[in-house]
All heavy atoms as a GROMACS GRO file, in nm:
protein
  576
    1MET      N    1  -4.446  -0.578   0.730
    1MET     CA    2  -4.320  -0.642   0.761
    1MET      C    3  -4.275  -0.733   0.646
    1MET      O    4  -4.157  -0.735   0.612
    1MET     CB    5  -4.336  -0.723   0.890
    1MET     CG    6  -4.210  -0.787   0.937
    1MET     SD    7  -4.098  -0.661   0.995
    1MET     CE    8  -4.024  -0.744   1.128
    2THR      N    9  -4.369  -0.809   0.588
    2THR     CA   10  -4.332  -0.898   0.479
    2THR      C   11  -4.289  -0.820   0.356
    2THR      O   12  -4.215  -0.871   0.273
    2THR     CB   13  -4.448  -0.992   0.442
    2THR    OG1   14  -4.561  -0.914   0.407
    2THR    CG2   15  -4.480  -1.087   0.555
    3ASP      N   16  -4.336  -0.695   0.342
    3ASP     CA   17  -4.294  -0.612   0.229
    3ASP      C   18  -4.145  -0.582   0.236
    3ASP      O   19  -4.083  -0.559   0.133
    3ASP     CB   20  -4.373  -0.479   0.229
    3ASP     CG   21  -4.521  -0.500   0.202
    3ASP    OD1   22  -4.556  -0.605   0.146
    3ASP    OD2   23  -4.600  -0.411   0.237
    4ILE      N   24  -4.087  -0.584   0.352
    4ILE     CA   25  -3.944  -0.556   0.369
    4ILE      C   26  -3.863  -0.687   0.362
    4ILE      O   27  -3.759  -0.694   0.298
    4ILE     CB   28  -3.918  -0.486   0.503
    4ILE    CG1   29  -3.989  -0.350   0.506
    4ILE    CG2   30  -3.770  -0.470   0.529
    4ILE    CD1   31  -3.986  -0.281   0.640
    5VAL      N   32  -3.912  -0.790   0.426
    5VAL     CA   33  -3.838  -0.916   0.439
    5VAL      C   34  -3.831  -0.992   0.308
    5VAL      O   35  -3.725  -1.043   0.269
    5VAL     CB   36  -3.899  -1.003   0.551
    5VAL    CG1   37  -3.832  -1.139   0.557
    5VAL    CG2   38  -3.889  -0.932   0.686
    6VAL      N   39  -3.942  -1.001   0.238
    6VAL     CA   40  -3.947  -1.082   0.115
    6VAL      C   41  -3.848  -1.032   0.009
    6VAL      O   42  -3.772  -1.112  -0.048
    6VAL     CB   43  -4.091  -1.090   0.060
    6VAL    CG1   44  -4.094  -1.153  -0.078
    6VAL    CG2   45  -4.181  -1.167   0.156
    7PRO      N   46  -3.842  -0.902  -0.020
    7PRO     CA   47  -3.744  -0.856  -0.120
    7PRO      C   48  -3.599  -0.881  -0.077
    7PRO      O   49  -3.514  -0.916  -0.160
    7PRO     CB   50  -3.770  -0.706  -0.133
    7PRO     CG   51  -3.909  -0.686  -0.085
    7PRO     CD   52  -3.932  -0.793   0.018
    8VAL      N   53  -3.572  -0.869   0.050
    8VAL     CA   54  -3.436  -0.894   0.100
    8VAL      C   55  -3.402  -1.042   0.082
    8VAL      O   56  -3.293  -1.077   0.036
    8VAL     CB   57  -3.423  -0.850   0.248
    8VAL    CG1   58  -3.292  -0.899   0.306
    8VAL    CG2   59  -3.436  -0.700   0.261
    9LEU      N   60  -3.497  -1.130   0.116
    9LEU     CA   61  -3.473  -1.273   0.100
    9LEU      C   62  -3.458  -1.310  -0.048
    9LEU      O   63  -3.376  -1.395  -0.083
    9LEU     CB   64  -3.587  -1.354   0.163
    9LEU     CG   65  -3.594  -1.351   0.316
    9LEU    CD1   66  -3.717  -1.427   0.365
    9LEU    CD2   67  -3.468  -1.408   0.377
   10GLN      N   68  -3.534  -1.246  -0.135
   10GLN     CA   69  -3.522  -1.271  -0.279
   10GLN      C   70  -3.384  -1.227  -0.331
   10GLN      O   71  -3.323  -1.295  -0.414
   10GLN     CB   72  -3.634  -1.201  -0.356
   10GLN     CG   73  -3.769  -1.265  -0.335
   10GLN     CD   74  -3.882  -1.184  -0.396
   10GLN    OE1   75  -3.870  -1.063  -0.419
   10GLN    NE2   76  -3.995  -1.251  -0.422
   11LYS      N   77  -3.338  -1.114  -0.281
   11LYS     CA   78  -3.205  -1.066  -0.320
   11LYS      C   79  -3.097  -1.163  -0.273
   11LYS      O   80  -3.004  -1.196  -0.348
   11LYS     CB   81  -3.182  -0.927  -0.263
   11LYS     CG   82  -3.054  -0.864  -0.306
   11LYS     CD   83  -3.038  -0.722  -0.252
   11LYS     CE   84  -2.906  -0.664  -0.293
   11LYS     NZ   85  -2.884  -0.531  -0.239
   12ILE      N   86  -3.109  -1.210  -0.151
   12ILE     CA   87  -3.013  -1.306  -0.097
   12ILE      C   88  -3.017  -1.435  -0.178
   12ILE      O   89  -2.912  -1.494  -0.211
   12ILE     CB   90  -3.040  -1.333   0.053
   12ILE    CG1   91  -3.008  -1.209   0.136
   12ILE    CG2   92  -2.961  -1.453   0.102
   12ILE    CD1   93  -3.052  -1.218   0.282
   13GLN      N   94  -3.137  -1.481  -0.213
   13GLN     CA   95  -3.151  -1.603  -0.291
   13GLN      C   96  -3.087  -1.587  -0.428
   13GLN      O   97  -3.019  -1.678  -0.478
   13GLN     CB   98  -3.299  -1.638  -0.305
   13GLN     CG   99  -3.323  -1.773  -0.369
   13GLN     CD  100  -3.471  -1.809  -0.372
   13GLN    OE1  101  -3.557  -1.723  -0.355
   13GLN    NE2  102  -3.499  -1.936  -0.392
   14ALA      N  103  -3.102  -1.472  -0.491
   14ALA     CA  104  -3.041  -1.447  -0.621
   14ALA      C  105  -2.888  -1.446  -0.609
   14ALA      O  106  -2.818  -1.503  -0.694
   14ALA     CB  107  -3.090  -1.315  -0.678
   15GLN      N  108  -2.837  -1.385  -0.504
   15GLN     CA  109  -2.692  -1.382  -0.482
   15GLN      C  110  -2.638  -1.523  -0.459
   15GLN      O  111  -2.532  -1.560  -0.511
   15GLN     CB  112  -2.657  -1.291  -0.364
   15GLN     CG  113  -2.675  -1.144  -0.394
   15GLN     CD  114  -2.653  -1.057  -0.270
   15GLN    OE1  115  -2.662  -1.103  -0.157
   15GLN    NE2  116  -2.623  -0.930  -0.295
   16LEU      N  117  -2.709  -1.604  -0.383
   16LEU     CA  118  -2.666  -1.741  -0.359
   16LEU      C  119  -2.667  -1.822  -0.488
   16LEU      O  120  -2.580  -1.906  -0.511
   16LEU     CB  121  -2.756  -1.808  -0.254
   16LEU     CG  122  -2.734  -1.764  -0.109
   16LEU    CD1  123  -2.838  -1.830  -0.018
   16LEU    CD2  124  -2.595  -1.796  -0.063
   17GLY      N  125  -2.764  -1.796  -0.574
   17GLY     CA  126  -2.769  -1.863  -0.704
   17GLY      C  127  -2.647  -1.830  -0.788
   17GLY      O  128  -2.588  -1.918  -0.852
   18ARG      N  129  -2.607  -1.703  -0.788
   18ARG     CA  130  -2.488  -1.662  -0.863
   18ARG      C  131  -2.362  -1.724  -0.803
   18ARG      O  132  -2.272  -1.769  -0.875
   18ARG     CB  133  -2.477  -1.510  -0.867
   18ARG     CG  134  -2.578  -1.445  -0.960
   18ARG     CD  135  -2.547  -1.298  -0.984
   18ARG     NE  136  -2.551  -1.217  -0.862
   18ARG     CZ  137  -2.661  -1.160  -0.812
   18ARG    NH1  138  -2.776  -1.176  -0.871
   18ARG    NH2  139  -2.654  -1.087  -0.702
   19ILE      N  140  -2.355  -1.730  -0.671
   19ILE     CA  141  -2.240  -1.791  -0.604
   19ILE      C  142  -2.231  -1.939  -0.638
   19ILE      O  143  -2.123  -1.991  -0.666
   19ILE     CB  144  -2.247  -1.768  -0.451
   19ILE    CG1  145  -2.224  -1.621  -0.418
   19ILE    CG2  146  -2.147  -1.856  -0.379
   19ILE    CD1  147  -2.251  -1.585  -0.273
   20GLU      N  148  -2.344  -2.009  -0.636
   20GLU     CA  149  -2.345  -2.151  -0.671
   20GLU      C  150  -2.300  -2.172  -0.816
   20GLU      O  151  -2.224  -2.265  -0.845
   20GLU     CB  152  -2.485  -2.210  -0.651
   20GLU     CG  153  -2.522  -2.230  -0.505
   20GLU     CD  154  -2.667  -2.278  -0.489
   20GLU    OE1  155  -2.744  -2.276  -0.587
   20GLU    OE2  156  -2.701  -2.317  -0.377
   21SER      N  157  -2.344  -2.086  -0.904
   21SER     CA  158  -2.303  -2.095  -1.044
   21SER      C  159  -2.154  -2.071  -1.059
   21SER      O  160  -2.084  -2.146  -1.130
   21SER     CB  161  -2.381  -1.993  -1.128
   21SER     OG  162  -2.336  -1.992  -1.260
   22ASP      N  163  -2.103  -1.970  -0.992
   22ASP     CA  164  -1.959  -1.942  -0.996
   22ASP      C  165  -1.878  -2.057  -0.938
   22ASP      O  166  -1.774  -2.095  -0.992
   22ASP     CB  167  -1.926  -1.813  -0.919
   22ASP     CG  168  -1.976  -1.688  -0.988
   22ASP    OD1  169  -2.010  -1.695  -1.108
   22ASP    OD2  170  -1.981  -1.582  -0.922
   23LEU      N  171  -1.927  -2.116  -0.831
   23LEU     CA  172  -1.859  -2.228  -0.768
   23LEU      C  173  -1.856  -2.350  -0.861
   23LEU      O  174  -1.754  -2.418  -0.871
   23LEU     CB  175  -1.926  -2.264  -0.635
   23LEU     CG  176  -1.858  -2.371  -0.551
   23LEU    CD1  177  -1.714  -2.331  -0.519
   23LEU    CD2  178  -1.936  -2.393  -0.423
   24ALA      N  179  -1.964  -2.374  -0.931
   24ALA     CA  180  -1.968  -2.484  -1.027
   24ALA      C  181  -1.866  -2.461  -1.138
   24ALA      O  182  -1.796  -2.554  -1.181
   24ALA     CB  183  -2.108  -2.499  -1.085
   25ASN      N  184  -1.855  -2.336  -1.185
   25ASN     CA  185  -1.755  -2.304  -1.288
   25ASN      C  186  -1.613  -2.324  -1.236
   25ASN      O  187  -1.527  -2.376  -1.307
   25ASN     CB  188  -1.772  -2.159  -1.336
   25ASN     CG  189  -1.898  -2.141  -1.418
   25ASN    OD1  190  -1.950  -2.235  -1.476
   25ASN    ND2  191  -1.947  -2.018  -1.422
   26ILE      N  192  -1.590  -2.286  -1.112
   26ILE     CA  193  -1.457  -2.303  -1.052
   26ILE      C  194  -1.424  -2.452  -1.039
   26ILE      O  195  -1.312  -2.494  -1.068
   26ILE     CB  196  -1.450  -2.232  -0.915
   26ILE    CG1  197  -1.452  -2.081  -0.934
   26ILE    CG2  198  -1.326  -2.274  -0.838
   26ILE    CD1  199  -1.468  -2.002  -0.806
   27LYS      N  200  -1.521  -2.533  -0.998
   27LYS     CA  201  -1.498  -2.677  -0.987
   27LYS      C  202  -1.463  -2.736  -1.123
   27LYS      O  203  -1.372  -2.818  -1.134
   27LYS     CB  204  -1.623  -2.746  -0.932
   27LYS     CG  205  -1.643  -2.730  -0.785
   27LYS     CD  206  -1.767  -2.806  -0.740
   27LYS     CE  207  -1.789  -2.796  -0.592
   27LYS     NZ  208  -1.908  -2.873  -0.549
   28GLU      N  209  -1.534  -2.696  -1.226
   28GLU     CA  210  -1.506  -2.747  -1.360
   28GLU      C  211  -1.367  -2.704  -1.407
   28GLU      O  212  -1.291  -2.784  -1.462
   28GLU     CB  213  -1.612  -2.696  -1.459
   28GLU     CG  214  -1.597  -2.754  -1.597
   28GLU     CD  215  -1.708  -2.707  -1.691
   28GLU    OE1  216  -1.809  -2.654  -1.643
   28GLU    OE2  217  -1.690  -2.724  -1.812
   29ASP      N  218  -1.333  -2.578  -1.383
   29ASP     CA  219  -1.199  -2.530  -1.420
   29ASP      C  220  -1.090  -2.606  -1.345
   29ASP      O  221  -0.988  -2.642  -1.403
   29ASP     CB  222  -1.186  -2.380  -1.390
   29ASP     CG  223  -1.269  -2.294  -1.484
   29ASP    OD1  224  -1.317  -2.346  -1.587
   29ASP    OD2  225  -1.287  -2.173  -1.453
   30MET      N  226  -1.110  -2.632  -1.217
   30MET     CA  227  -1.012  -2.706  -1.138
   30MET      C  228  -0.994  -2.847  -1.191
   30MET      O  229  -0.883  -2.899  -1.195
   30MET     CB  230  -1.052  -2.710  -0.990
   30MET     CG  231  -1.026  -2.580  -0.916
   30MET     SD  232  -0.852  -2.531  -0.920
   30MET     CE  233  -0.776  -2.667  -0.836
   31HIS      N  234  -1.104  -2.909  -1.235
   31HIS     CA  235  -1.094  -3.042  -1.292
   31HIS      C  236  -1.006  -3.040  -1.417
   31HIS      O  237  -0.918  -3.124  -1.433
   31HIS     CB  238  -1.233  -3.096  -1.327
   31HIS     CG  239  -1.230  -3.225  -1.402
   31HIS    ND1  240  -1.196  -3.344  -1.341
   31HIS    CD2  241  -1.252  -3.254  -1.531
   31HIS    CE1  242  -1.198  -3.440  -1.432
   31HIS    NE2  243  -1.232  -3.388  -1.547
   32HIS      N  244  -1.029  -2.941  -1.504
   32HIS     CA  245  -0.948  -2.929  -1.626
   32HIS      C  246  -0.801  -2.903  -1.592
   32HIS      O  247  -0.711  -2.958  -1.657
   32HIS     CB  248  -1.002  -2.819  -1.717
   32HIS     CG  249  -1.135  -2.852  -1.777
   32HIS    ND1  250  -1.155  -2.957  -1.863
   32HIS    CD2  251  -1.256  -2.792  -1.764
   32HIS    CE1  252  -1.281  -2.961  -1.900
   32HIS    NE2  253  -1.345  -2.862  -1.841
   33ILE      N  254  -0.777  -2.820  -1.493
   33ILE     CA  255  -0.639  -2.791  -1.453
   33ILE      C  256  -0.571  -2.918  -1.400
   33ILE      O  257  -0.455  -2.946  -1.434
   33ILE     CB  258  -0.638  -2.679  -1.346
   33ILE    CG1  259  -0.674  -2.546  -1.411
   33ILE    CG2  260  -0.502  -2.670  -1.277
   33ILE    CD1  261  -0.698  -2.434  -1.313
   34LYS      N  262  -0.643  -2.996  -1.321
   34LYS     CA  263  -0.585  -3.120  -1.267
   34LYS      C  264  -0.551  -3.218  -1.379
   34LYS      O  265  -0.446  -3.282  -1.376
   34LYS     CB  266  -0.680  -3.185  -1.168
   34LYS     CG  267  -0.687  -3.112  -1.036
   34LYS     CD  268  -0.784  -3.181  -0.941
   34LYS     CE  269  -0.790  -3.111  -0.808
   34LYS     NZ  270  -0.881  -3.179  -0.714
   35VAL      N  271  -0.639  -3.228  -1.478
   35VAL     CA  272  -0.614  -3.318  -1.591
   35VAL      C  273  -0.490  -3.272  -1.667
   35VAL      O  274  -0.402  -3.352  -1.700
   35VAL     CB  275  -0.737  -3.324  -1.685
   35VAL    CG1  276  -0.703  -3.392  -1.816
   35VAL    CG2  277  -0.852  -3.395  -1.616
   36ARG      N  278  -0.481  -3.143  -1.692
   36ARG     CA  279  -0.365  -3.089  -1.764
   36ARG      C  280  -0.236  -3.107  -1.684
   36ARG      O  281  -0.131  -3.141  -1.740
   36ARG     CB  282  -0.386  -2.941  -1.796
   36ARG     CG  283  -0.489  -2.919  -1.904
   36ARG     CD  284  -0.507  -2.772  -1.932
   36ARG     NE  285  -0.608  -2.752  -2.034
   36ARG     CZ  286  -0.655  -2.636  -2.068
   36ARG    NH1  287  -0.611  -2.526  -2.007
   36ARG    NH2  288  -0.746  -2.625  -2.162
   37MET      N  289  -0.242  -3.082  -1.554
   37MET     CA  290  -0.123  -3.098  -1.469
   37MET      C  291  -0.076  -3.244  -1.468
   37MET      O  292   0.044  -3.271  -1.472
   37MET     CB  293  -0.150  -3.051  -1.326
   37MET     CG  294  -0.157  -2.901  -1.311
   37MET     SD  295  -0.004  -2.819  -1.358
   37MET     CE  296   0.108  -2.885  -1.237
   38THR      N  297  -0.169  -3.336  -1.464
   38THR     CA  298  -0.133  -3.478  -1.468
   38THR      C  299  -0.062  -3.511  -1.598
   38THR      O  300   0.040  -3.581  -1.598
   38THR     CB  301  -0.259  -3.566  -1.452
   38THR    OG1  302  -0.320  -3.535  -1.326
   38THR    CG2  303  -0.225  -3.713  -1.458
   39SER      N  304  -0.113  -3.458  -1.707
   39SER     CA  305  -0.050  -3.481  -1.837
   39SER      C  306   0.090  -3.422  -1.841
   39SER      O  307   0.185  -3.485  -1.889
   39SER     CB  308  -0.136  -3.419  -1.948
   39SER     OG  309  -0.072  -3.431  -2.071
   40ILE      N  310   0.106  -3.302  -1.789
   40ILE     CA  311   0.238  -3.238  -1.785
   40ILE      C  312   0.334  -3.319  -1.699
   40ILE      O  313   0.451  -3.340  -1.737
   40ILE     CB  314   0.226  -3.093  -1.733
   40ILE    CG1  315   0.157  -3.006  -1.837
   40ILE    CG2  316   0.363  -3.035  -1.697
   40ILE    CD1  317   0.119  -2.868  -1.788
   41GLU      N  318   0.289  -3.367  -1.585
   41GLU     CA  319   0.375  -3.447  -1.497
   41GLU      C  320   0.419  -3.576  -1.565
   41GLU      O  321   0.535  -3.615  -1.555
   41GLU     CB  322   0.301  -3.479  -1.366
   41GLU     CG  323   0.285  -3.359  -1.275
   41GLU     CD  324   0.192  -3.388  -1.157
   41GLU    OE1  325   0.122  -3.492  -1.158
   41GLU    OE2  326   0.190  -3.306  -1.064
   42GLU      N  327   0.326  -3.641  -1.635
   42GLU     CA  328   0.361  -3.765  -1.706
   42GLU      C  329   0.464  -3.737  -1.815
   42GLU      O  330   0.560  -3.814  -1.832
   42GLU     CB  331   0.236  -3.828  -1.766
   42GLU     CG  332   0.144  -3.888  -1.662
   42GLU     CD  333   0.010  -3.930  -1.719
   42GLU    OE1  334  -0.018  -3.901  -1.838
   42GLU    OE2  335  -0.069  -3.991  -1.645
   43ASN      N  336   0.446  -3.629  -1.888
   43ASN     CA  337   0.541  -3.594  -1.992
   43ASN      C  338   0.678  -3.558  -1.933
   43ASN      O  339   0.782  -3.590  -1.991
   43ASN     CB  340   0.489  -3.479  -2.078
   43ASN     CG  341   0.374  -3.520  -2.167
   43ASN    OD1  342   0.362  -3.636  -2.204
   43ASN    ND2  343   0.290  -3.426  -2.199
   44PHE      N  344   0.678  -3.493  -1.819
   44PHE     CA  345   0.802  -3.455  -1.753
   44PHE      C  346   0.881  -3.579  -1.711
   44PHE      O  347   1.003  -3.586  -1.727
   44PHE     CB  348   0.772  -3.366  -1.631
   44PHE     CG  349   0.893  -3.310  -1.565
   44PHE    CD1  350   0.968  -3.211  -1.627
   44PHE    CD2  351   0.933  -3.355  -1.440
   44PHE    CE1  352   1.081  -3.159  -1.566
   44PHE    CE2  353   1.045  -3.304  -1.379
   44PHE     CZ  354   1.119  -3.206  -1.442
   45VAL      N  355   0.810  -3.678  -1.659
   45VAL     CA  356   0.875  -3.804  -1.621
   45VAL      C  357   0.937  -3.869  -1.743
   45VAL      O  358   1.050  -3.919  -1.739
   45VAL     CB  359   0.774  -3.899  -1.552
   45VAL    CG1  360   0.830  -4.039  -1.540
   45VAL    CG2  361   0.735  -3.845  -1.415
   46SER      N  362   0.866  -3.867  -1.854
   46SER     CA  363   0.917  -3.926  -1.978
   46SER      C  364   1.043  -3.854  -2.025
   46SER      O  365   1.141  -3.918  -2.065
   46SER     CB  366   0.809  -3.920  -2.086
   46SER     OG  367   0.859  -3.965  -2.208
   47VAL      N  368   1.041  -3.723  -2.020
   47VAL     CA  369   1.159  -3.644  -2.061
   47VAL      C  370   1.276  -3.672  -1.968
   47VAL      O  371   1.390  -3.688  -2.014
   47VAL     CB  372   1.125  -3.494  -2.064
   47VAL    CG1  373   1.250  -3.408  -2.078
   47VAL    CG2  374   1.028  -3.463  -2.177
   48ASN      N  375   1.251  -3.680  -1.839
   48ASN     CA  376   1.358  -3.710  -1.744
   48ASN      C  377   1.421  -3.846  -1.771
   48ASN      O  378   1.542  -3.862  -1.763
   48ASN     CB  379   1.306  -3.705  -1.600
   48ASN     CG  380   1.307  -3.565  -1.543
   48ASN    OD1  381   1.374  -3.478  -1.595
   48ASN    ND2  382   1.231  -3.545  -1.438
   49ARG      N  383   1.336  -3.945  -1.802
   49ARG     CA  384   1.389  -4.078  -1.834
   49ARG      C  385   1.481  -4.071  -1.955
   49ARG      O  386   1.588  -4.131  -1.956
   49ARG     CB  387   1.273  -4.174  -1.861
   49ARG     CG  388   1.253  -4.271  -1.747
   49ARG     CD  389   1.154  -4.379  -1.785
   49ARG     NE  390   1.031  -4.350  -1.713
   49ARG     CZ  391   0.911  -4.336  -1.767
   49ARG    NH1  392   0.894  -4.353  -1.895
   49ARG    NH2  393   0.809  -4.308  -1.693
   50ARG      N  394   1.439  -4.000  -2.056
   50ARG     CA  395   1.522  -3.989  -2.177
   50ARG      C  396   1.652  -3.916  -2.147
   50ARG      O  397   1.759  -3.952  -2.196
   50ARG     CB  398   1.444  -3.916  -2.287
   50ARG     CG  399   1.330  -4.000  -2.341
   50ARG     CD  400   1.259  -3.931  -2.453
   50ARG     NE  401   1.348  -3.922  -2.568
   50ARG     CZ  402   1.327  -3.840  -2.668
   50ARG    NH1  403   1.222  -3.762  -2.670
   50ARG    NH2  404   1.411  -3.837  -2.769
   51MET      N  405   1.645  -3.812  -2.066
   51MET     CA  406   1.765  -3.735  -2.032
   51MET      C  407   1.862  -3.819  -1.948
   51MET      O  408   1.983  -3.803  -1.960
   51MET     CB  409   1.728  -3.606  -1.959
   51MET     CG  410   1.664  -3.504  -2.051
   51MET     SD  411   1.612  -3.354  -1.966
   51MET     CE  412   1.767  -3.291  -1.910
   52ASP      N  413   1.808  -3.906  -1.864
   52ASP     CA  414   1.894  -3.993  -1.783
   52ASP      C  415   1.980  -4.083  -1.870
   52ASP      O  416   2.092  -4.119  -1.833
   52ASP     CB  417   1.810  -4.079  -1.689
   52ASP     CG  418   1.750  -3.998  -1.574
   52ASP    OD1  419   1.796  -3.884  -1.552
   52ASP    OD2  420   1.656  -4.048  -1.510
   53HIS      N  421   1.933  -4.119  -1.985
   53HIS     CA  422   2.006  -4.208  -2.075
   53HIS      C  423   2.113  -4.134  -2.157
   53HIS      O  424   2.197  -4.199  -2.219
   53HIS     CB  425   1.910  -4.281  -2.168
   53HIS     CG  426   1.818  -4.374  -2.097
   53HIS    ND1  427   1.860  -4.492  -2.040
   53HIS    CD2  428   1.686  -4.366  -2.070
   53HIS    CE1  429   1.758  -4.552  -1.984
   53HIS    NE2  430   1.650  -4.478  -2.000
   54PHE      N  431   2.109  -4.002  -2.159
   54PHE     CA  432   2.208  -3.927  -2.237
   54PHE      C  433   2.351  -3.957  -2.193
   54PHE      O  434   2.440  -3.972  -2.276
   54PHE     CB  435   2.183  -3.776  -2.228
   54PHE     CG  436   2.063  -3.728  -2.305
   54PHE    CD1  437   2.007  -3.604  -2.277
   54PHE    CD2  438   2.006  -3.804  -2.406
   54PHE    CE1  439   1.898  -3.559  -2.347
   54PHE    CE2  440   1.896  -3.759  -2.477
   54PHE     CZ  441   1.842  -3.636  -2.447
   55GLY      N  442   2.372  -3.963  -2.062
   55GLY     CA  443   2.507  -3.989  -2.011
   55GLY      C  444   2.559  -4.124  -2.056
   55GLY      O  445   2.674  -4.137  -2.098
   56VAL      N  446   2.474  -4.225  -2.048
   56VAL     CA  447   2.513  -4.360  -2.089
   56VAL      C  448   2.545  -4.360  -2.239
   56VAL      O  449   2.646  -4.417  -2.282
   56VAL     CB  450   2.401  -4.461  -2.057
   56VAL    CG1  451   2.433  -4.598  -2.115
   56VAL    CG2  452   2.379  -4.467  -1.908
   57ARG      N  453   2.460  -4.297  -2.317
   57ARG     CA  454   2.482  -4.292  -2.462
   57ARG      C  455   2.609  -4.216  -2.497
   57ARG      O  456   2.685  -4.257  -2.585
   57ARG     CB  457   2.362  -4.228  -2.531
   57ARG     CG  458   2.240  -4.315  -2.526
   57ARG     CD  459   2.123  -4.246  -2.589
   57ARG     NE  460   2.006  -4.332  -2.586
   57ARG     CZ  461   1.886  -4.292  -2.620
   57ARG    NH1  462   1.866  -4.169  -2.660
   57ARG    NH2  463   1.784  -4.376  -2.613
   58LEU      N  464   2.634  -4.108  -2.427
   58LEU     CA  465   2.755  -4.030  -2.452
   58LEU      C  466   2.880  -4.111  -2.420
   58LEU      O  467   2.978  -4.110  -2.497
   58LEU     CB  468   2.753  -3.900  -2.370
   58LEU     CG  469   2.870  -3.806  -2.389
   58LEU    CD1  470   2.881  -3.762  -2.535
   58LEU    CD2  471   2.856  -3.686  -2.298
   59ASP      N  472   2.876  -4.185  -2.310
   59ASP     CA  473   2.989  -4.272  -2.275
   59ASP      C  474   3.016  -4.374  -2.385
   59ASP      O  475   3.132  -4.397  -2.424
   59ASP     CB  476   2.963  -4.345  -2.143
   59ASP     CG  477   2.971  -4.252  -2.023
   59ASP    OD1  478   3.030  -4.142  -2.037
   59ASP    OD2  479   2.918  -4.289  -1.916
   60ARG      N  480   2.910  -4.435  -2.437
   60ARG     CA  481   2.928  -4.534  -2.544
   60ARG      C  482   2.986  -4.470  -2.670
   60ARG      O  483   3.075  -4.526  -2.734
   60ARG     CB  484   2.794  -4.601  -2.577
   60ARG     CG  485   2.756  -4.707  -2.478
   60ARG     CD  486   2.641  -4.787  -2.530
   60ARG     NE  487   2.530  -4.697  -2.567
   60ARG     CZ  488   2.404  -4.733  -2.575
   60ARG    NH1  489   2.368  -4.857  -2.552
   60ARG    NH2  490   2.311  -4.646  -2.606
   61ILE      N  491   2.938  -4.353  -2.704
   61ILE     CA  492   2.990  -4.284  -2.824
   61ILE      C  493   3.137  -4.251  -2.806
   61ILE      O  494   3.218  -4.271  -2.897
   61ILE     CB  495   2.908  -4.156  -2.852
   61ILE    CG1  496   2.766  -4.193  -2.896
   61ILE    CG2  497   2.976  -4.070  -2.957
   61ILE    CD1  498   2.670  -4.075  -2.901
   62GLU      N  499   3.174  -4.200  -2.688
   62GLU     CA  500   3.314  -4.166  -2.663
   62GLU      C  501   3.403  -4.290  -2.672
   62GLU      O  502   3.513  -4.284  -2.726
   62GLU     CB  503   3.328  -4.100  -2.525
   62GLU     CG  504   3.271  -3.960  -2.520
   62GLU     CD  505   3.274  -3.900  -2.381
   62GLU    OE1  506   3.279  -3.975  -2.281
   62GLU    OE2  507   3.271  -3.776  -2.372
   63ARG      N  508   3.355  -4.404  -2.619
   63ARG     CA  509   3.434  -4.527  -2.626
   63ARG      C  510   3.449  -4.574  -2.771
   63ARG      O  511   3.557  -4.616  -2.812
   63ARG     CB  512   3.370  -4.636  -2.541
   63ARG     CG  513   3.404  -4.623  -2.394
   63ARG     CD  514   3.361  -4.748  -2.320
   63ARG     NE  515   3.220  -4.772  -2.344
   63ARG     CZ  516   3.125  -4.770  -2.250
   63ARG    NH1  517   3.157  -4.751  -2.124
   63ARG    NH2  518   2.999  -4.790  -2.279
   64ARG      N  519   3.343  -4.565  -2.847
   64ARG     CA  520   3.350  -4.608  -2.989
   64ARG      C  521   3.447  -4.524  -3.069
   64ARG      O  522   3.515  -4.570  -3.159
   64ARG     CB  523   3.211  -4.598  -3.054
   64ARG     CG  524   3.120  -4.709  -3.018
   64ARG     CD  525   2.992  -4.697  -3.096
   64ARG     NE  526   2.889  -4.782  -3.040
   64ARG     CZ  527   2.761  -4.769  -3.063
   64ARG    NH1  528   2.719  -4.673  -3.145
   64ARG    NH2  529   2.675  -4.850  -3.010
   65LEU      N  530   3.452  -4.395  -3.036
   65LEU     CA  531   3.540  -4.304  -3.110
   65LEU      C  532   3.680  -4.298  -3.048
   65LEU      O  533   3.763  -4.217  -3.092
   65LEU     CB  534   3.478  -4.164  -3.114
   65LEU     CG  535   3.343  -4.152  -3.187
   65LEU    CD1  536   3.289  -4.010  -3.174
   65LEU    CD2  537   3.359  -4.188  -3.333
   66ASP      N  538   3.702  -4.378  -2.946
   66ASP     CA  539   3.828  -4.379  -2.875
   66ASP      C  540   3.867  -4.242  -2.821
   66ASP      O  541   3.981  -4.199  -2.828
   66ASP     CB  542   3.943  -4.432  -2.966
   66ASP     CG  543   3.926  -4.579  -2.994
   66ASP    OD1  544   3.878  -4.652  -2.904
   66ASP    OD2  545   3.961  -4.622  -3.106
   67LEU      N  546   3.768  -4.173  -2.769
   67LEU     CA  547   3.792  -4.041  -2.711
   67LEU      C  548   3.829  -4.049  -2.564
   67LEU      O  549   3.877  -3.952  -2.505
   67LEU     CB  550   3.670  -3.951  -2.729
   67LEU     CG  551   3.630  -3.921  -2.874
   67LEU    CD1  552   3.501  -3.838  -2.877
   67LEU    CD2  553   3.742  -3.846  -2.946
   68VAL      N  554   3.802  -4.162  -2.502
   68VAL     CA  555   3.833  -4.180  -2.359
   68VAL      C  556   3.909  -4.311  -2.343
   68VAL      O  557   3.901  -4.401  -2.425
   68VAL     CB  558   3.706  -4.184  -2.272
   68VAL    CG1  559   3.637  -4.050  -2.271
   68VAL    CG2  560   3.612  -4.294  -2.315
   69GLU      N  561   3.980  -4.320  -2.233
   69GLU     CA  562   4.052  -4.444  -2.204
   69GLU      C  563   3.954  -4.543  -2.144
   69GLU      O  564   3.871  -4.508  -2.061
   69GLU     CB  565   4.167  -4.417  -2.106
   69GLU     CG  566   4.274  -4.329  -2.165
   69GLU     CD  567   4.385  -4.300  -2.066
   69GLU    OE1  568   4.395  -4.376  -1.966
   69GLU    OE2  569   4.456  -4.204  -2.088
   70VAL      N  570   3.965  -4.667  -2.187
   70VAL     CA  571   3.875  -4.772  -2.139
   70VAL      C  572   3.922  -4.827  -2.008
   70VAL      O  573   4.029  -4.836  -1.971
   70VAL     CB  574   3.861  -4.884  -2.244
   70VAL    CG1  575   3.767  -4.992  -2.193
   70VAL    CG2  576   3.812  -4.826  -2.374
   0.00000   0.00000   0.00000
């Protein structure tokens, strides 16, 4: 009986080892993705802030050039 059970348990143990290794790799990849996404979000906020000021700057330029009525 042990001749049948032991090899099956060893095979299961090897498969679990591979699954644990794959899971560790996935966790590491997810960490890197989260770090990158945070950086992208911060940069996006910065770009949005700069774009928000375009309208104000354009208004000032138009007034200086007398392109609009004050």
